[in-house]
Structures are given as C-alpha cells and as structure tokens.
LUMSENU-745476 format. One line per field, with one value per residue: x negated, z, y of N, C-alpha, C in turn; residue number from 1. Coordinates in Angstrom, 1 decimal, always signed. Layout:
// LUMSENU-745476
nc1: c(X, ...) .
nc3: c(Z, ...) .
nc2: c(Y, ...) .
cac1: c(X, ...) .
cac3: c(Z, ...) .
cac2: c(Y, ...) .
cc1: c(X, ...) .
cc3: c(Z, ...) .
cc2: c(Y, ...) .
num: c(NUM, ...) .
This chain:
// LUMSENU-745476
nc1: c(+7.1, +9.1, +11.0, +10.1, +11.7, +13.8, +13.9, +14.1, +12.2, +11.7, +14.0, +14.1, +11.6, +13.0, +14.6, +12.9, +11.7, +13.6, +14.2, +11.9, +12.0, +14.2, +12.7, +11.0, +12.6, +13.9, +12.2, +11.1, +12.8, +12.2, +9.5, +9.7, +10.4, +8.3, +5.9, +5.5, +7.5, +6.6, +4.1, +5.3, +6.7, +4.7, +3.7, +5.9, +6.2, +3.8, +4.1, +6.3, +5.3, +3.2, +5.1, +6.2, +4.4, +3.6, +6.3, +6.5, +3.9, +4.6, +7.3, +7.7, +5.4, +3.6, +1.4, -1.9, -5.1, -6.7, -8.1, -6.8, -7.2, -8.2, -5.7, -4.3, -5.9, -5.7, -2.5, -2.3, -3.7, -1.7, +0.5, -0.4, -0.7, +2.4, +3.3, +2.2, +3.8, +6.1, +6.2, +5.5, +7.4, +10.0, +9.0, +8.8, +11.4, +13.2, +11.8, +11.2, +12.7, +15.2, +15.9, +15.8, +17.8, +20.1, +21.1, +22.8, +23.8, +23.1, +20.5, +17.5, +18.4, +19.2, +16.8, +15.0, +16.0, +15.9, +12.9, +12.5, +13.1, +11.7, +9.1, +9.8, +9.5, +7.0, +5.5, +6.3, +5.4, +2.4, +1.7, +2.2, +0.6, -1.9, -2.5, -1.4, -2.3, -2.2, -3.8, -3.1, -1.6, -2.1, -2.6) .
nc3: c(-5.9, -4.3, -6.4, -6.4, -4.8, -5.8, -7.5, -9.5, -8.6, -5.8, -4.7, -5.0, -3.3, -1.0, -0.9, -1.1, +1.4, +3.1, +3.0, +3.8, +6.3, +7.2, +7.2, +9.0, +11.4, +11.2, +11.2, +13.5, +15.5, +14.4, +15.3, +18.2, +18.9, +19.2, +20.6, +22.8, +23.4, +22.9, +21.4, +19.4, +18.5, +17.5, +15.6, +13.9, +13.0, +11.2, +9.3, +7.8, +7.3, +5.4, +3.5, +2.7, +1.2, -0.5, -2.0, -2.6, -4.2, -6.6, -7.4, -7.0, -7.3, -9.7, -11.3, -10.5, -9.8, -8.0, -6.7, -5.8, -3.0, -2.0, -2.3, -0.6, +2.0, +2.0, +2.4, +4.9, +6.3, +5.7, +6.8, +9.4, +10.1, +9.9, +12.0, +14.1, +13.6, +13.9, +16.7, +17.9, +16.9, +18.1, +20.7, +21.6, +20.8, +22.7, +25.3, +25.4, +23.6, +23.6, +26.4, +26.6, +25.2, +26.3, +25.5, +25.5, +24.8, +23.9, +23.9, +23.5, +21.6, +19.2, +19.1, +18.5, +16.1, +14.3, +14.6, +13.0, +10.6, +9.6, +8.9, +6.4, +4.1, +4.2, +4.0, +1.5, -0.4, +0.6, -0.3, -2.9, -3.9, -2.8, -1.5, -4.1, -5.9, -9.2, -12.3, -13.2, -11.6, -10.8, -12.8) .
nc2: c(+0.2, -0.4, -1.5, -4.3, -5.4, -5.5, -8.0, -10.9, -12.5, -11.5, -12.7, -15.6, -16.3, -15.2, -17.5, -19.7, -19.5, -19.5, -21.9, -23.3, -22.4, -23.9, -26.1, -26.2, -25.8, -28.1, -30.2, -30.1, -31.5, -34.0, -34.3, -34.0, -36.9, -37.9, -36.5, -33.8, -31.1, -28.6, -29.1, -30.2, -27.7, -26.4, -28.2, -28.4, -25.7, -25.5, -27.3, -26.1, -23.8, -24.8, -25.9, -23.5, -22.6, -24.1, -24.3, -21.5, -21.5, -23.3, -22.1, -19.2, -17.6, -18.4, -17.8, -17.1, -15.3, -16.9, -19.8, -22.9, -23.3, -21.0, -19.3, -20.3, -20.0, -17.2, -17.3, -17.9, -16.0, -13.7, -14.5, -14.9, -12.4, -11.6, -13.3, -11.8, -9.1, -10.1, -10.6, -8.3, -6.6, -8.0, -8.0, -5.5, -4.3, -5.9, -5.2, -2.7, -0.5, -1.3, -1.2, +1.5, +2.4, +1.4, -1.0, -3.8, -6.4, -9.7, -9.0, -10.5, -12.2, -10.8, -8.5, -10.5, -11.7, -9.3, -9.0, -11.2, -10.8, -8.2, -8.9, -10.2, -8.8, -7.4, -9.7, -10.6, -8.9, -8.7, -11.4, -11.5, -9.4, -10.4, -13.3, -14.6, -13.1, -11.8, -11.4, -8.5, -7.2, -4.7, -3.4) .
cac1: c(+6.7, +10.8, +11.4, +9.6, +12.6, +15.0, +13.6, +14.3, +10.9, +12.4, +15.3, +13.2, +10.7, +13.7, +15.1, +11.7, +11.2, +14.8, +14.1, +11.0, +12.7, +14.6, +12.2, +10.2, +13.3, +14.4, +11.3, +10.6, +13.3, +11.7, +8.2, +9.5, +10.6, +6.8, +4.9, +5.8, +8.2, +5.6, +3.5, +6.5, +6.9, +3.4, +3.5, +7.1, +5.7, +2.6, +4.9, +7.3, +4.4, +2.7, +6.5, +6.3, +3.1, +4.2, +7.1, +5.9, +3.2, +5.5, +8.4, +7.6, +4.3, +3.4, +0.0, -3.0, -6.3, -7.4, -8.0, -5.8, -7.8, -8.2, -4.8, -3.7, -6.6, -4.9, -1.4, -2.6, -4.0, -0.8, +1.3, -1.1, -0.1, +3.5, +3.4, +2.1, +4.5, +7.5, +6.1, +5.3, +8.8, +10.7, +8.9, +9.1, +12.8, +13.7, +11.3, +11.2, +13.8, +16.9, +16.5, +16.0, +19.5, +20.7, +21.7, +22.8, +24.4, +22.3, +19.2, +16.8, +18.5, +18.7, +15.6, +14.0, +16.3, +14.6, +11.7, +11.7, +13.4, +11.0, +8.0, +10.2, +9.4, +5.8, +5.0, +6.1, +4.3, +1.2, +1.8, +2.4, -0.7, -3.1, -2.4, -1.2, -2.4, -2.2, -4.7, -2.7, -0.6, -2.1, -2.6) .
cac3: c(-5.0, -4.3, -7.7, -5.9, -3.7, -6.6, -8.8, -9.4, -7.6, -4.2, -4.2, -5.0, -2.1, +0.0, -0.9, -0.6, +2.8, +3.7, +3.0, +4.8, +7.7, +7.6, +7.3, +10.4, +12.6, +11.7, +11.7, +15.2, +16.1, +14.4, +15.7, +19.2, +19.3, +19.7, +21.2, +23.6, +22.8, +22.5, +20.6, +18.2, +18.0, +16.8, +14.1, +13.1, +12.1, +10.2, +8.5, +7.7, +6.3, +3.9, +3.0, +2.1, +0.3, -1.8, -3.1, -3.1, -5.8, -7.6, -8.1, -6.9, -7.9, -10.6, -11.8, -9.7, -9.8, -6.9, -6.6, -4.7, -1.7, -1.4, -2.3, +0.8, +2.7, +2.1, +2.5, +6.1, +6.7, +5.7, +7.9, +10.7, +10.3, +10.1, +13.2, +14.8, +13.3, +14.5, +18.3, +18.1, +17.1, +19.1, +22.4, +21.7, +21.2, +24.1, +26.8, +25.7, +22.9, +24.1, +27.8, +26.9, +24.5, +27.1, +24.5, +26.4, +23.7, +23.3, +23.4, +23.1, +20.0, +18.4, +18.9, +17.4, +14.6, +13.7, +14.6, +11.8, +9.1, +9.3, +8.2, +5.2, +3.5, +4.0, +3.6, -0.2, -0.5, +0.8, -1.3, -4.4, -4.3, -2.2, -1.6, -5.7, -7.1, -10.6, -12.9, -14.0, -10.6, -9.8, -13.7) .
cac2: c(-1.1, -0.8, -2.2, -5.3, -6.0, -5.8, -8.7, -12.3, -13.0, -11.7, -13.5, -17.0, -16.0, -15.6, -18.8, -20.7, -18.8, -19.8, -23.6, -23.5, -22.1, -24.8, -27.3, -25.8, -26.0, -29.2, -31.2, -30.2, -32.7, -35.3, -34.5, -34.3, -37.6, -38.4, -35.4, -32.9, -29.7, -27.2, -29.3, -30.3, -26.7, -25.7, -28.9, -27.8, -24.2, -25.5, -27.9, -25.1, -23.1, -25.5, -26.0, -22.4, -22.1, -25.2, -23.6, -20.0, -21.6, -23.6, -21.5, -17.4, -17.0, -19.4, -17.9, -16.5, -15.2, -17.6, -21.4, -23.1, -23.2, -19.6, -18.9, -21.2, -19.1, -15.9, -17.5, -18.3, -14.7, -13.1, -15.5, -14.6, -11.0, -11.9, -13.7, -10.4, -8.3, -10.6, -10.6, -7.0, -6.0, -8.3, -7.4, -4.0, -4.0, -6.3, -4.7, -1.2, +0.4, -1.6, -0.6, +3.2, +3.0, +0.7, -2.1, -5.1, -7.4, -10.4, -8.4, -11.2, -12.8, -9.5, -8.4, -11.5, -11.4, -8.0, -9.2, -12.0, -10.1, -7.3, -9.5, -11.0, -7.2, -7.4, -10.8, -10.6, -7.9, -9.6, -12.8, -11.0, -8.7, -10.4, -14.8, -15.2, -11.8, -11.9, -10.1, -7.2, -6.5, -3.4, -2.2) .
cc1: c(+8.2, +11.3, +10.9, +10.6, +14.1, +14.8, +14.0, +13.1, +11.5, +13.2, +14.6, +12.1, +11.9, +14.3, +14.1, +11.3, +12.5, +14.6, +13.0, +11.2, +13.4, +14.2, +11.3, +11.6, +13.7, +13.7, +11.0, +11.5, +12.7, +10.1, +8.6, +10.1, +9.1, +5.6, +6.1, +6.4, +7.3, +4.6, +4.4, +6.6, +6.0, +3.5, +4.7, +6.8, +4.7, +3.4, +5.8, +6.5, +4.0, +4.1, +6.8, +5.3, +3.2, +5.2, +7.2, +5.0, +4.0, +6.4, +8.6, +6.3, +3.2, +1.9, -0.7, -4.3, -7.0, -7.2, -6.6, -5.9, -7.9, -7.0, -4.0, -4.2, -5.8, -3.7, -1.4, -2.7, -2.5, +0.4, +1.2, -0.3, +1.5, +4.2, +3.2, +2.9, +5.9, +7.3, +6.1, +6.9, +9.7, +10.6, +9.4, +10.5, +13.5, +13.1, +11.3, +12.1, +14.8, +17.0, +16.6, +17.5, +20.4, +21.8, +21.5, +23.2, +23.6, +21.0, +18.1, +16.9, +18.6, +17.6, +14.7, +14.5, +15.9, +13.5, +11.2, +12.2, +12.3, +9.3, +8.6, +9.5, +7.7, +5.1, +5.2, +5.3, +2.6, +1.0, +1.8, +0.7, -1.9, -3.1, -2.3, -1.1, -2.8, -3.4, -4.6, -1.6, -0.8, -2.8, -1.5) .
cc3: c(-4.5, -5.1, -7.4, -5.3, -4.7, -7.7, -8.2, -8.3, -6.4, -4.1, -4.3, -4.0, -1.2, +0.1, -0.7, +1.0, +3.6, +3.9, +3.9, +6.1, +8.1, +8.0, +8.7, +11.5, +12.6, +11.7, +13.2, +15.7, +15.6, +15.2, +17.8, +19.9, +19.5, +20.4, +22.4, +23.0, +22.3, +21.5, +19.3, +17.6, +16.8, +15.6, +13.3, +12.3, +11.0, +9.1, +7.6, +6.9, +5.3, +3.4, +2.1, +1.0, -0.8, -2.7, -3.3, -4.8, -6.5, -8.1, -7.9, -7.6, -8.4, -10.6, -10.7, -10.2, -9.1, -7.1, -5.4, -3.2, -1.1, -1.5, -0.7, +2.1, +3.4, +2.5, +4.1, +7.1, +6.7, +6.7, +9.2, +11.2, +10.3, +11.2, +14.1, +14.9, +14.1, +16.1, +18.7, +18.3, +18.3, +20.4, +22.3, +21.6, +22.3, +25.3, +26.6, +25.1, +23.4, +25.2, +27.9, +26.2, +25.6, +26.3, +25.3, +25.6, +23.1, +22.8, +23.0, +21.6, +19.0, +18.0, +18.0, +16.4, +13.9, +13.3, +13.5, +10.7, +8.7, +8.4, +6.6, +4.0, +3.0, +3.7, +2.0, -0.6, -0.8, +0.4, -2.6, -4.8, -3.4, -2.3, -3.2, -6.2, -8.2, -11.3, -13.1, -13.0, -10.5, -11.5, -14.2) .
cc2: c(-1.5, -1.7, -3.8, -6.3, -6.2, -6.8, -10.3, -13.0, -13.1, -12.4, -15.1, -17.2, -15.9, -16.9, -20.0, -20.2, -19.2, -21.3, -23.8, -23.5, -23.4, -26.3, -27.4, -26.1, -27.5, -30.6, -31.3, -31.1, -34.0, -35.7, -34.5, -35.8, -38.5, -37.6, -34.5, -31.7, -28.7, -27.8, -29.4, -29.1, -26.2, -26.7, -28.8, -26.5, -24.9, -26.4, -27.0, -24.1, -23.6, -25.8, -24.7, -22.0, -23.2, -24.5, -22.6, -20.5, -22.3, -22.8, -20.0, -17.0, -18.0, -19.0, -16.9, -16.2, -16.2, -18.9, -21.6, -22.9, -21.8, -18.8, -19.4, -20.3, -17.5, -16.0, -17.4, -16.6, -13.6, -13.7, -15.2, -12.9, -10.8, -12.3, -12.4, -9.6, -8.7, -10.2, -9.2, -6.4, -6.5, -8.1, -6.1, -3.7, -4.5, -5.8, -3.1, -0.4, +0.2, -1.0, +0.8, +3.3, +2.1, -0.3, -3.5, -6.5, -8.4, -10.3, -9.2, -11.6, -11.8, -9.0, -9.5, -11.9, -10.3, -8.2, -10.3, -11.3, -9.2, -7.8, -10.5, -10.0, -7.1, -8.6, -10.8, -9.9, -8.4, -10.7, -12.5, -10.4, -9.2, -12.2, -14.8, -14.0, -12.3, -10.9, -8.8, -6.8, -5.2, -2.5, -1.8) .
num: c(1, 2, 3, 4, 5, 6, 7, 8, 9, 10, 11, 12, 13, 14, 15, 16, 17, 18, 19, 20, 21, 22, 23, 24, 25, 26, 27, 28, 29, 30, 31, 32, 33, 34, 35, 36, 37, 38, 39, 40, 41, 42, 43, 44, 45, 46, 47, 48, 49, 50, 51, 52, 53, 54, 55, 56, 57, 58, 59, 60, 61, 62, 63, 64, 65, 66, 67, 68, 69, 70, 71, 72, 73, 74, 75, 76, 77, 78, 79, 80, 81, 82, 83, 84, 85, 86, 87, 88, 89, 90, 91, 92, 93, 94, 95, 96, 97, 98, 99, 100, 101, 102, 103, 104, 105, 106, 107, 108, 109, 110, 111, 112, 113, 114, 115, 116, 117, 118, 119, 120, 121, 122, 123, 124, 125, 126, 127, 128, 129, 130, 131, 132, 133, 134, 135, 136, 137, 138, 139) .
C-alpha cells in the first residue's frame, strides 16, 4: 500500500485535489455575490467536490467496476469520512495536543493545515479501492 503513494496516479490525484480546492475557494467569492457567506461556503464546497469527482474520474481513476452514479455515491461517502478526519484532527490538535505541549505559533492555522493533509492519504486509498475500484485492485 505504501507503493500506492509513490505512483503517478497519486501525483495526478494531488493535482486534481489541488485544483478542486482552488475551485472551492474561488467559487465562494462568486457565490457570495448572490447569497450569505455561510451558504456560499457550502455551495463552494459542493462545487469543489463535483470538480474533484470529474477530474478524478477523467484523469486519475479511469476504469472502474461501478456505474458513474455509484462512483459518485461512494465518492461522497469517502469525502464525508475526510471531513470527519479533518475535523477530529484539527480540533484535537488545537484544543488538546497543542495546549499540552504549549504550542502557540498560529495553533488554529497549523492544526487546520495538518487536519487537511491527513485525509489526502486516506481519501486516495478510499477512492482507489472503493469509489473507483477496478476489477484487479485486490488481485
């Protein structure tokens, strides 16, 4: 499984995710012109997630045993896990670990950055072996 992270596929996954994150961030400014900030954040997240799905389907995980509808369903499930991981890691660091070790250098920003990085690895595995699973992934 470590070799999965040393592949071109993982590099493509990072680029697709990075671009989708930019779409998420940038689209929020557009949506804020028409709705409240909180609603714009939610819609921007959904826009980024749809962008990530399309890019991953087209450029990262090209062949799958699932229909596109099923791929998207599983994609959402993996992303729900990623959101939970980001939350638990971010909150855990900022409210529990950092105070114990007396870390005070931008604790919220650092905790959130760590929280965002953790699901990159689990999401890649989840999408490769679940959302966009190929016949021979476990052979």
